[in-house]
N, C-alpha and C positions, 0 to 999 in steps of 0.2 A: 491111266484109267481115271475118268472123272467121277467123283463121288456125288451124292445128292446135294451135300452142303456146297460143293464147288459149283454145281449147276445153278443153285439158288443164289450164288454170289451176284451182287449188283452189276459187276463188270464182266460177267461170264460171256455175254453175247458179244461185247466189244473184243475180248481176248480171243474168242473163237473166230471172229472175222479176221483178226490179225494172223492167226495161225493158218486159216485157209488161204489167205493171200500170200503166205510165205512158203507154201508147200513146194512151189517150183524152185526154191532156192536151196534145196538139199545138196550138200557136198558129197560127191562120190570119192571114196578113197581107193586109190590104185596102188598096187604092190610095186609097180615099176618106178614110182617116185619114193624118195627117201622120207621116212617118217618124220624126220626133223623138219622138213618143209611144212608138213601138216601141223606140227607143233608151233612153228612160226606163224602160220595162218591163224591158228587159234589165238596166239598172243595178240595179233592185229585185230582180231574180232573182239577180243576182250577190251582192248583200248577203245575201240568204237563204242562198246557197251558202256564203259565208264564215262566216256564223253557224253553220251546221250543222257546218263544220269546227272551229270554235272549241269547239263543244259535243261534239266527237268522235263525232257521229252519222254513221257512215260510210254507212249506207244512204241517208239523206236527202241527204248531201253528193254521193254518186255520182249519184243520180238528178237532182238539181238541176244538177250540172255537165254531164251529158249533155243535159239539157233546154236549158241555156244554149248549149252548143255547136251543137246542132241548130237552135235558133232563129236564132243568129247566122250560121251557115254555109249553111243551107238555106232558111229562111223569109224572112229580111230581104233577100237578094239578089233576091227576086221582086217587091219593091216598085219602082214606076216611078221613084221619086226616089233610089234607092240609088246610082246612078252619077253623080249630079249633083255638080258641083264645090263647090257651097256646103255640102254635107254630107261633104266629104272628111275634115275633122278628126274628125267623129264616126265615120266609117268606119275611119280609122286607129286611133282609140282602142279601138274595138270589136275590131279585129283583134288588138291587143296583149292585150286582156282575154281573148280566146279562147285565145291561146297560153298565158297564165298559168293559165287554168282547166283546159286540157287537161293541163298539167304537174301541177297539183294533183290532177286526177282520176286521173292515173297513179299518184301516191303513195297516193291513197286505195285504188286497186285493189290495190297491194302490201300495204297494211295489211289489207284484206279477205282477201287470200290468207293472210297470217300468222294472222289470226283463224281462218280455216277450217282451217288446218293444226293449230292449237292445239285446235280443237274435234274434229277427226278423231282426234288423239292421245288426248284425253280420252275420246272415245267408245270407242276401242280399249281404253284402260285400264279403263273401266267394264265393257265386254263381258268383258274377261279376268277382272276381279273377280267379275262376275256368274257367269261360267262356273266359276271356282274355288269360289265360294260354293255353286253348284248341286252341284258335284262333292262338296264337303265335306258338304253336306246329304244327298246321296244315300248317301255312306259312312256318315254317322251313322244315317240311316234304316235302311240294311242292317244295321248293327251292332245297332240297337234291335230290328229284326225278328228277327235271330238270337238275341238275348238273350231276347226274348219267346217264340220257339219253344222255346228251350232250357228256359226256365222252365216253359212249358206242358208240355213233355215230362217234366220232373222232377215236376210236379204230377200228371200222369197216372200216372207210375210209382209215385209215393207213394200215390196213391189206389188203384191196383191192388194194391199191397202191402198197404195197409190192409184192403181188401176180402178179400184172400186170407187175411190174418191173422184177420179177423173170421169168415170162413167156416170156417177150421180150428178156431178157438176154439168156434164154435157146434157143429160136428161133435163135438168132444171133450166139450163139455158134454152133448150129447144121448147120446153113448155112456155117459158117466158116470152120467147120470140113469137110463138103461136098466139099468145094472149095479147101481144102488142102490135098486131098487124093493122096497118092504116086503112082507111076507107077507100083510098085510090088503089091500093094493092088488092082490096076486096073485089072492086069492079073488074080488075084485070084477071083475077084468079077464079071468078065465079063462073061455073059451067053447069051443065045439066046435072041433075041429081044422080042419074044412073052412071055418070062419068067421074064422079068424085072419088079420089083415092083416099087412103087412110089419113095421110097428113092433111089433105084438103078438108076431109070430114072433121078432123080435129080443129082446123081453122074456123070452119063454120060453126062448130059447137061453141068454141070460145067467144066468137063474135056474138052469137045469139045470147050467150051468158052475159057478155058485156052490155048488150042492148036491153037486157032485162027480160028477155024472152024466157019461156018455160023450158027447162032442161029436159033433153031426151036421154033416158037411161041407156038406150041401145047405142047411141053414138058415144056416150061416155065410156062404155065398156070396150067399144072398138078402139078408142084412143088409148085406154089402158093397156090393151093387148099389143098394140103397136110399140108402145114404150117398152113392154116386157121383151118383145122380139129383139128390139134394138139392143137391150141390155144383154140378152143371150148372145147376140152376134159379137158384141164387143168382148164378152167373156171368152168366146171361142178363139177370137183373134189374139187375145192375151195369152191363152194356153198354147196356141201354135207358136207365138213369139218366144215363150219360155222354152218350148221344146227345141226350137232352132238355136237358142243361146246355149242349151245343154250340149247339143251336138257340136257346136262350134268350140265350146270349152274342151270336150273330149278330144276333138281333132287337134287343138293346139297342144294339149298335154302329150298326145302321141308323137307330134312333130318334135316337141321339146326332148322326149326321150331318145328319138332317133338322132337328133342333133348331138345329144350328149354322147351317145355311143360312137357316133362318127368322130367327134373330137377326141375321145379316148383312143380310138384306133389310129388316127393321124398322129396323136402325141407319141404312141408307141413306135410307129414307123419312123417318125422323126428322131426319136431316141436311139433306135436301132442304127440309123444312118450316122448319127453323131458318134456312137460307140465304135462303129466300124472305121470311121475316119480317125478317131483318136487311137485305136489300136494300130492302124497302119502307120501313123506318125510315130508312135512309141517304138514300133518294130524298126522303122527306118533309123531312128535316133540310136537305138541299141546297136544296130548294125555298124553305124558310123563309130560308135564308141569302141566296139570290138576291133574294127580295122585300125583305129588309132592306138589301141593298146598293143596289137600285134606288131605295129611298126615301131613303137617306142620300146617294147621289151622283146629282145630276140629269143627269150626262152619260151618254149612252147610246152604243151602237155607231154608228160613223160611217156615214152614209148620204148619197150624193151628191144634190145638189139636182136636181129635174127628173126623178126616176126614175119610171117608169111603175108602174101597179098590179101587173101581172104580174111585173115585174122585182123589185118590193119583196117580193112573196110568195115568189118563188123564193129571194131572198137570206135572207129570214126563215126559210123552211123549211130551208135549208142550215145556218143558225146554230143553229136549234133542234135539228137532227139532230146537229151537232157537240157541243152541250152534252150531249145524252142519251148519245152514245157516250163522251164523256169521263167522264161519271158512271159509266157501265157499266165503263169501263176502270179507274177508280179502285176500284170495288167489287171487280173481279176481282183486281187486283194487291195491294191493301192489305188485303183481308178474306178472300176465298175461298182464294187460294193459301197465305198463311201458316197459315190454319186447317187446310188439308189436310196441310201439312207437319207441323204439330204433332200432328195426329191419327195420321199414319203413324208418327211416332216413338213415340207412346204404344202403338199396336198392336204395333209391333216390340219395344218393351220388355216387353210382356205376352206375347210369344212367338206372337202371332197374325200370321203372315207374309202369309197370303193377303189379309185385309182391308187390311194395310199396302200391298201391291202394287196393290190397287184404288185406294187414295188417291193413290199416286204416278202411276198411269195417268191418273186424273182431273185431277191437277195439270198434266200435260203437255198435255192437251187444252185446259185453260184458258190455258196459256201460248201456244199456237198461236192461240187466239181473241184474245188480247191483241194479238199482232203484227198480225193481220188488222184489228183495230180501229184501231191506230195508222196503218196505211196508208190506211184509209178516211177518217180524220180529216184526214190530210195532203192527200189528194186534194180533199176538200170545201173546205178552207181555200184551196187553190190556185184552185179554181173561183170562190170568192167574190172573191178578188183580181182575177181576169180580168174578172168581170162588172162590178165597180166601175170598173175601168179602161176598159172598153168604154163605160160610161155617161158617164164623164168625157170621153172622146174624142168622143162624140156631142154633148154639150153644147157643147164647144169648136167642133165643126164647125157646129152650128146658130148659134152666136154670130157666127162669122166670116161665115156666109152672110147673116145679118141686117145686119151691118155693110156688106157689099158691096152689098146691095140699097138700103140707106139712102143710101150715097154715089152710087149710080147715080141714085136719085130726086132727090137734091140737084142733081146736074149737069143733069139734065133740066129742073128748075125754073128754074135760072139761064138756060138757053138760051131758054126760053119767055118770060121777062121782058125780052127785047131786049138780050141781052148784046152782039150785034154793033153796035147803034147806040151803045151806051155806049162800046165800044172805039174807034169812029171819033171820037166827041166828045173822048175823052181824048187821042187822037193829035193832033187839031187844036189843042187847048190846049197840048200839049207843044210843037208847032211854033211857035206864037205866042210862047210864053215864050222859046224859043231865039232868035227873031228880035229880041225886045226886049233880051235880054242882049247880043247882038252890037252893036246900035246903042249901047248904053251904053258898051261897050268902045271903040268908035270915038270917041265924044265924049270 
């Protein structure tokens, strides 16, 4: 029963997950097997527990300690020979082992709590750093955006001033050209008064002014209106040109983003192909190493004698699966994860933060997969151990049964051959010899 303090322990969720994953590994005690075999299995489990503690593998140590305690306190007492006097020494020794294991499990729990506290503190620090980095990035982006807007505004003002200056220059040049028209050009351009255009009227006005004639206010107003219209037309063309430039800039930005996304997708596809080729090469190399080891060393995996075909196939399947998962775990931890870390650093150094974050997220998923693979390998190895122990127990039981049948047959054969008559004859001979001995003593 879990108390409130236990549930508030930093490592409670971690230990609960380990217990849930180990529910399928409960050992069932059968009365048909000797209780000594179960005590031997408990000793082997205790050795594995101590080895996990020496390796500082807290998860394995915790689950093995809980498994040992559950087996010793709940499963073993259900055996019919548990309370017999002849097994009292084994029972006392197992009880002492349980006390020691529970104390060590408690120390392991404290270490797990300390680890979880350190992880929580690191997580808080990382979150704070990430938040600070995001805020700094946001500030930098806002500053860059303000600078870009300010630069854009300055460019617009500069362009506007340049267009205004060009417009004024053009207007001055046109007026100067109108005022400097030659007499020969005047004769060519002079037409009827009712056919004179705005520019021609301006030319006539300027010529009359240059010849000293009296100025016509109406013609002067018409020339001023024409200049204003020309100025408006130039301003409209400048505005239209500015809008076209804005549309072109937006289109180029959209195309740049599309190109960036396309490059990221192609990079991930290329990375996936490289990983697949690398995994295939590693698998082929490991297969070659296994074949070479099997040729060089004639010793193979231990297999109990008298194992049935389905049992052999089951253990073989488990061992092959363990080898495959260990190979996959090696590829993940030694090749894929370091490669992603290196790639993330390169992208970050190049200023490509988004692809770097993708690499970090993928690395975290691979780390979770690696932890799941470790748990699965441990469970399969435990199942192999229990299967082999069960086969050995069955062999011992069959041997003992055969010995009992043989002894019973031998006793039956002796009785059928006249064992009673033989016993009477031996008794008579014994009495005769005793009588002779007594006579000799009297003589």
